[in-house]
N, C-alpha and C positions, 0 to 999 in steps of 0.2 A: 426352237428358242424360247427361253424360259421366260415367264412372266415377272413386270415387276414383285408382286408377292413371292416369288419363288426365289429372287434373288439372295444371295448368301448376305449379310449384313457385313461391311467393313468392319476392317479389326478396329479395335479402341486405338485411339492415338493419344500420344501425351498432350497436356495443356498447351496452350500456344505462351511462347516464354519469349517478351520484347526484348529486343537489342538494346544492351543499357545505354545510357548516353544520359546529357545533362537534363534533356525533358525527363528521365523517369527518376533522377535524384531528388529534381526538383519535387516531383510529387511522393516520393519516401521522406522528402523533408517537411512537406505539408501534412504529413501523416503523423512524423513525430510533433509537429507542433499542436494538432488536435489533439493528441495525448495529454501533452502537457497542459493545455487547456481547461482541458476534462480536470487535472489532476490539481490544478492553481482553485478551481470552481469546490472541488473537496475541502482543501485544506483553507483556503481563506475563509469559507462561510464556516468553517469549524473553530479557528482560532478568532476572528472575529465574532464568534458566536453572542459574548456579552455586549456587544456593540449592537448586533440585530435585537438582542432579545430588548434592550432598553428601548431602540426606537420603536419597534415593532409591540412592545409591550405584552413580550412572552415571559412565562415563570420558568423557574429553573428547572424543574421535571416536564413542562413540554417542551424545554429547549433541548431534551436530552433525546424525544424523539425525534426534533428536528436533524439531529446528525444521524441517529440510527435507522430512521426511514431510508435516509438516501443512501447508507451502505450497504444497507439489506438489499437492494433492488440494485445496487451496482455492482457487487459480488454474485447476483444473482443471474445477473447479464453476462458476465464472464465467462461464465461456465457454458452458456448454449450458442455463443455469439458463433464460433466458427462455422457451422451449420448454415447460420442463415445469410453470411458472408458468402460462401460456396454458391450458395443457392440463389442471390439476389446480385452477385458480382461486387468484388472491394470496392468498384470505383464508386457504385450507385450507395451502396451500404454504408459507408464512410460520409460521405458527402450529405447522404438523409440523416446520418447519426448528429454529426457534429451541427448541420443546421438545428435540428431538434432541440441540441444542447441549449443554442445561443437564445433559438426563439423564446425557449421556457422560460429564462432570465426576465426577461420583460416584464412580464406581472406579477414575479414574486413579492417585490416590495409591496404592492397594492394589496393582498389578500387579508379579507377581513377576518378570518379565524383562521384556529391551528389547523382544520379539517381540509379545507381547501389548499394552506400550505404547505401539510404533506404530504396532499394529494399532488401537485407539481412539483415537490421534492423526488417523491419517489420513482415520478415522469424521467426528471432530470437525472438521477442518477441511474437508472437504465440506461437511457441514451448514453454515459457518459462511460461507463461499464463496458460499454458496446467495442471502444473503441482502442485499448490497449491488446486484445487479442489480435486486432487487426494490424497492430503497428508490428507485432512479435512476425506475423505471416510475409509481411509485406518487406521486412528486413531480409527476411531468411530466402524469399523468392524471387525478389528483381534486382537483389545484389548479387554479383558475380563472386565467385568463389574467393579469388584475392581480399577483399573487403570486406566477406560476410561476417566478419568476426567483428569490423569496426558497427556493422548493423545491429550486433547483438550488443554491443557498447551502446548504441542509442537506444536501444529497448530499456538499458541499465538506468539512463537517465532520468526516468520515470521514477524509480527506485531511489537514488540519490539526489539527483539537480532539484527536481519539482516538489517533493516534499521540505525540502529545507529552504525554498526560496517562497514557500507559503506565507510565512510571516512578515519578511519586508514586504511582500506586494501588500497584505493587509494593512500595515501599516501604510505606506503610499498610498492606496486607494483611501482609505477612513480619512485622513488626517487632512487630505490634500484634496478631494474630490467630494466625499461627504458619503455614507452607509449604503446609500442604493447601491454605489458603485461595487460595493461589495459580492453583490450579485450582476451587476452590468459589465464587470470587467472583464467576463468573456465573448462577449460581442464582436468588438473589433477585432481579437486576436482570433476568434473564429473565422471571421471572413475571409482572412488570409490565408488561414489554415485551407480554405474551402476553395479560392482562387487556385490556391497551387495543388489542391489533389486534382481539380477539375482540370488543370493543364497538364498536370504531369504523368497520373496514373493511367495506366493502360484501361481501356474499356472493355471489358472482358464479358461475354455474352451470361444471358439470366436464364438460369434453371429450372424454371419453375415447376418441371415435372417431377423435380427430388421430393416435393410435397405427398405425391403419392406413398412413400417410401417412409414418410416422416413419424418419427419414435414419440408420438403422441403420449402413449404411457411414460414413458422415461421424462416426457416435459412436466406433465402433470403431477409427478411426483415430486419430480427435483426442486421444481421452483419452490414450491411451499417447505420443501423441506429447509433449503439452503437460507429462505428467509426466516422462519424459526429458529435456525442455528445462530444468525449474523444477532439475530434481536435479542436472543438468552446472553451474547458477550458483551452487548452495547451497554444493555439494561440490568443485567444480573449483581452487578454490585450496589447498583442504586436502590435494587428494591431486596436486597437481601435475600439473594440466590433464592435456594429451595423453601425457606421460608414464607416464599410469596407464591398463592396461588398460580399468577400467569408465569411466572419463569419457570414454574413445576409442569406446567400441562405444555408450554411451549417445549422445553426439554425433552419432555416424554414420546409427544406426538413428532415432535420435528425428528429426535433422533431416529424414531422407526421408522419414520418414510425415509430420512438418509441412508438408512441401512438397507431400506428395501432397492429405495433408488439405486444404489452400488451392486446388489444382489441382478438386479436387471441391467443394469449396462453391463457388468461380465457376460451376462448369457444372450445378451440383443443382437441381431446381427448386424445391425447399422446403429451401433452405440454413439451418443456425444464424444464420448472419450473413452478408452482403450485401458481399463483396469491391467490389464496383461502385461502394461509398460513396468509396472512395479516388479515383475518378476525380473527385470532388468538391473543389475545389481549399481550400476551409474547412476540410471533413473531414480531409483528409491534413494540412492546415498543424496543425489542432488535434490529432490524435491525435501525431503527432511532440511536438509542445509539450507533451501533457500527459505523455506518456514522459518526456521531458526535466527538466520541471519537479518530478515528482515523485524522479525520481533526485536532482535539486539538490536537495531538499527531505530526502530521506532520508540525504545526506552531509552535510549542516549538521547535520542532528539525530545524527547516530554522532559526528561530530567532538567535540566539548564532553564527551558522557559517556566516549569512550573517554583523553580526554586528562586528566580530572579521576581517573577510574579507574586508568589505567595510572600519571600521572606525579604525581598527589597523592596518588591511592591513598582515594579519598572510595567511601563507601559509596551506593546508589542514595538511601537516605534525607537523605544530604548535597548527591546531585546533582539533587533534585527541585526546588528552588527555580527552577533553571536552568529546566525543561521547564516547569513551572507557569507561568512568565512569557510563555511562549509559547502556552500552552493555554487558559487563563483569557483573557485579554482577545479569543480570537476569537469568546467569546460576542457580541461587541459589534463586532466587527470585521468579523464574516461577514456579520451584517444589515445592516451600514453600507455594505458594499462592495455587496451587493445591491440595495441602494435607489439606489446611484447608476448601477448596470448597467440599472434598473430606469427610468432615463429615458432620454426619445427624443432627448436634448440632449447624451447620453454615449455617445461610441463605446467599446466595451468595451476595442476594441482598444488605445487610448492608454493604460486603467487596468494591462492585461495589460504596456505597456512600463515603465509607471512601477514595477509590483510587480517585474518582474525586475531594474531598476536599482538597488532596494532590498535586492534578494535579493544583486546582484553588487557592491554597496557592503559590506556587511557581509560576504562570502567576502574582499572586497579587504583591510578590515580585519583579518580573522584571519590573513593574512599575517604579520603582526607578534609570532604568539606566540612566546612565550618558556616556558623552565621557571619562571621567576618567576610565572606568571599563575594568580590562583586563581578562584573562583567568580564573585567579582565584576566580573571581566574581562571576562564575555562577555555582560554584561546589555546594552551598546549594540549589540553584534552581534544580540542576540536582540529587542531594541526595532525593529531595522530588520525582521527575520523577522516580528514581529507585524503590520507593514502589507504588508509583501511579501508572506507567503503567499496569506491570502484574494485579491490583489490581481490572483493570478498563477490561482488554481485555477479560481474563481468566471468569469471572461472567457474562459478555455481551455473549460469545460464550456458556456457560452452558444453559441461560434463550433461547436463537435460538433453541439448539440443544436437550436438556435433555426432553423437552416438549414433542417430537416426538417418532413417532414409527419407527423401523427399515425400514419398507419399504419406508419412507419419506426422508430418507437421500440423494439419487441421485437428487430429486425433491429441496432439500434448498441448496445442496452443491454449485451450479452455484450461484444461487441467491445470497448467501451469498459473495462468491468471487466475483463475480462482481461490489457488492456495496462496497467492500473494494477496487476494484480497482478504483472505481468511486469516491471514499473518498478519496484518494492521488490526483487525478484530481481536485478533489471539493478545497483540500488544497492550491494544487499548484494555482488555478486561484484565490482564496480568497487572499493568501498571496501576490500573485502580485499586486493585483487592490488595497488592502490596503496600500502596501508600496508605490506604484506610487502616490495614491490619497492623503495619509497622509502627505506624503514628498513633494509634491507639497502645499500642504494648509500651512503648517509650513513654508517652501520657502518662499512661499509670504506673511506671517503674518511678520518675521523676517526681511525682506526687507523692509516692511511697515513700522516698527517700526524705523529701521536703517535711512529712509528715513525721518519721522515724527521727528527723533530726530536730525538730522543731524546738525541743525542748534546750538544747544544746546550744543552738543557734540565738536564742532569744537574748542572750547576754550580748550580743552584738549590734541588735536593735534593727530596724526595719530599713534598709538602706533605700529602696524606693519610695515610702513614706517620709521619710527625712528629706528627698530630694525633692517632694512636690507639698510637703506642709503650709509653704507661703502661698500656693495658690487658691489658698480658700480658710476662712476663720471656723468653716464648720470641720470638726474634727471627724464626723463620722461620713462625711463626703471625702474627706482626704482618704479615710481607710477604704473607703468603697474604689474609688478611683485607682489606689495601689493596688487593690486585689486584682480588679481589671488589667492593669498592666503585667502583675505577677504571670497571670493565664495568658497574656501575650506574649511572653518571653518563654513561658513553658510550649505555649502551640509551637512556635519560631524555633527553638529547639529540638523538637518531637519530629516535626517535618524535615527538617535537616536531618537527623536521625535516620529517619524512615528513606529518603532518599540515598544516603549512604549504604546504606542495606540494599536498594536496588541496585546502586553500582557494583556491590559485592555479587548480588545472584546473573548479572551481566557477564561480571568477569569470571565466574566459573562456567556459566554458557557457552563463553569463549574459549575457555582450556577445552570442555570435553570436545566441543566439534572440530577443535585443530587435531585432538586423538582421532578422532574419526575419520577425519579428511585423509588422513595416513594409510589408515590401515584399510577403508570400505572400497572406495572409487577406484575404478581401470583409468588409466592414461586415454584421453582423446587429442587428437590429432586438430590443426587446422585443415580448413579444407583444400582439399589439392595437396597437401604436404603429408597424409600418411594414409593408411587403407582406408580404402572405400568403406563408408558405414553402410551397416545393414541393416535391413528394416527390423525394428525390435520384438515384433511378433507378428506372428502368420494371422491374417485376417480370420475372424470365425466363422464366416459364410462367406459366398461369391460377392465380393464390390458389387458397386455400384459403377457399370462401363462409363471411362470417362468420355467427356464432350468431343467432339470430333474436332481437330485444329482449326480454331478460327483468326482471322488476323484484324482481330479489333483496332478499330480506329485510335489512334494516338495523340 
């Protein structure tokens, strides 16, 4: 009789999959709500930054660090979250991070200086960044195949519905409850999300033994590299890029660390994400398209709000209808698009092409922007985005996920979410660069034309000075006021022309991605309605054995 030590180990068993029911659905919806709470916290504080700065006596430069610190830790967390939720279990990890996100918001309005404020914002960004990768896994793992595409649509809400709802919520909390609630708005929604997750998510076992094979080197190389890259993207334009020693050092050392991190992940036996997936044409194309699409959506969301604030002087409460017009119809368009993608007869690549065409048409119409536009002039453009955004995001996520096997999920989740966060940083940096450079160009050209034609126009008089000459008996004072008004008109016109140029850049990007979409990716099918997905790449070494089946309490 063999001793226990000589007994052969039982074969590895697949992880426990709970039966799908109303309880699991409530848990998935709680996870979805938690991700939206994290998104609201990000966008509300970003949109309401001027109000926060005024209330907390924060300067403009300090306010940029308020944003970039949060975003840097938010994106860094996305890359490494899958390893941690596999170790601590989805149930415990999700509830803990949601609670941390809510609790950290309580002392934020009372921070005495920028150091303590940025420290708490970094911790809050870290906790918020841990939630989106969990949502992707929850939707793909716990939902049955017939409705798995609707789970992808739920995840897509974090890229379409949440960002567009940030402005209206900022106006609601600030105008009716006070600036403190720009921080505290996460508390009641987080409590509801925690209750739903505690009730519905399966209680998976904890696997602390995974720390024995933790990729420490990759973690300590990857985290600083991502922090440096994101900080460069958010601070580069303000510090004039490589004319600043800070940006130069962060770019050099962060870039070197990031290259080393990618090299290490390629060869490590237990990486945080498998770079070998980029050999798959669908995954490579979908990743590049995801970054491009989110950059496009980010630019198109920034242009109307910037125009209405800079040129027309709108407050967020006055800009809110523009954002609501895109956000609220997503509650209908996202399920409808998911239902179309769930049909075997519908090729999601064609929907992706239609969506990109709608966004491109909206951007092309935006090139007719003039200083006479008001909020109502943007409604047609926003209407095209209502159709285009879900038709772009859901097919891209399908191309990235539906061609993978079940074991590939944790290795692709971190990569997708990190690129999603990077795309937002790239959009912010690109918008800042294009707006500043094109505004300077048009301002110089308009001043040059004004100077060259000053003599020929002098016979017509000065219409600005004629209009305000009765406001003061001092002619010198009137002349100074007329010059200030002239420069205000010049700034207004140069901003409008710069925003029209950005619309043109977006239209060109959309056209390029439409062409690539019909050349590169192969078709994928909804779950259970086509060929079975195959693993995207073979493991580079023997994987860690799966935990035996256990039926966790539900």
